[in-house]
C-alpha positions, 0 to 999 in steps of 0.5 A: 712727277718724277724723272722716270715719269718724264722719261716715260712721257718722252718715249710715248709722245710725238713731241714734248714741250716743257713748260715752267711758270710761263714767265717767257711767253714766246718760249712756252707757246704750244708749237704743235697741237699734237705736242705733249705739254709737260708742266714742270712745276710739278717737278719741283723742290730743293734736293740738297743745299750745303751752305758750307760748300756753297752749292745748291741742287734743285729740281728744274721746276723749282721757282728761283724765288724758293732757291733765293729764299733758301740760300738767303737764310744762310747769307748767300745769293745767286750773283748772276741775278736771274731775271723774273724771280718775283714773276715765278721764273723756274730754275730750269727756265733760267738755265735753258734761256740763259737769262742772267740779270744786271748782277752778272757784271762782276761774277758772270752769268748762269754758265759760270755758276752751273756745276751739274745737270740731270736731264732726259734726252729725246730717246727717254734716256736719263743722263747727267753731267758735272757734279754737286761739288765745285771742284769737278773738272772731268770730261766734257762740260755738259752742264755749261752746254745746256745753258741757253739750250732752250730744251732742244737737246733734252729736258732738264730735271735737276740742276746744281749751282754754286752760290756766293756770300751776300754783300752786307749792304748795297748802294746805287749811284744814278748818273745822268749824261747828256748823250749816249756817247758820253755815257759809253765813254764813262762806262769804258773808262770805268772798266779800267778802274778798281771799283769792283762794281756789282752792276752797271745798267744804262738806257735812254728814257726817251729815245727821241732825246740823247739824254742817257741814264745810268745806274751803278750798284756797289755792294760790300762791307757796311763800314767801308761802303760809304767811302767806296761810293764817295771815291767812285763819285769823286772819280766820275765827277773828275774824269767823265762828262756826267751831268748829275749823280744821285746816291741811293742807299736803300736801293733794293726796289730799284733793282727788283723792278729792273729784274721784273722788266717793269720798264717794258709794258705788259704787251711789249715784245721783248728780245734779249741780245748779246752785244759786243761793245764795238756793235752797241752803237750800230744796234742802238741806231736800229729803227726797229727798237722802241725801248732798250735797256742795256745791262752788264755794262752794255754787254747785253741788251733787252729791247722791245719792238713792234717790228720783229722782221725789221729787227731780225734784218738788223740783227743779221746785218750786224751778225748778231742774234737775239732770243725772244722772251715775250711776243707772238712770233713762234720762232724764239731765236732771231738773227744770225745763228752761226752755231746752227750746224754744230747745234744740229749735230748735237741734237741728232745725237741727243734727240734723233726723233726730233721730239723737242723744239727744232733748231 
């Protein structure tokens, strides 16, 4: 299936739903029986990869695993650490849902790495924005606008990303704190220190108890990594209320499991929530949350819940919103949606016949 065939299908259909590898089940639900389902896996493959320019272009149905494998052969990687790579997440799905992972802490999320997009709008027009080079600053930054768009404005067909050189080695520190407050104090203090952390996640293994676990990942040159980890460990012991510190040199499996969301059960409803630091403790007190995993030093939360209505009420009260990645509710966006009027104006321009998901 090529881009022109996608455009033809859109023009001929009442409603179109693009589907990748179904790693985010709520977002791949067939909303209407009359909708035409586009299997984007049939539109896949790396279009161009220039290791010297640190850019890669691929069709939207390409799996992230394929992209990661291609760039890793040249010692490069995607620093925003897209979720669910091993489960088969596609490039288009990651951009449309803005699902960055733990590694977004140091360098930013999907929006910071997207350079160009090609897409088909609701009238079947083929359009593009941005380019295939890093230095491209002309016109409206349409590629960034498409990040988190959920396919509401058009179907992504081709995406260009910038990539970075991979760190030579990693080590992970596992920290234990007696309370969430103690962990947060340490995390906020770390923000003012020059340790260049690659990832910082934390959670309470048992939400009925205050004990909090934290993982810190550091990457860099092998010959100085031990020294950097020792300095960080010493600083934590001297300046925080950390209970224990365990250093893990072979840490790849730890972060792979987190990327795969293995801390949640297969049938759990999972919601991704951006969290301003000042509202983290209030969100954490929500009785609707069963499990929560904070990533990017607490700027994002992945939560499980058995009561979406109660969680939505709490999100509205806190003026937050969430994206349901997995569950049974056919409304993926929950909570306070302050940007709805602006989004509806853009949708009217790009999808006047409402062929894609509504807002």
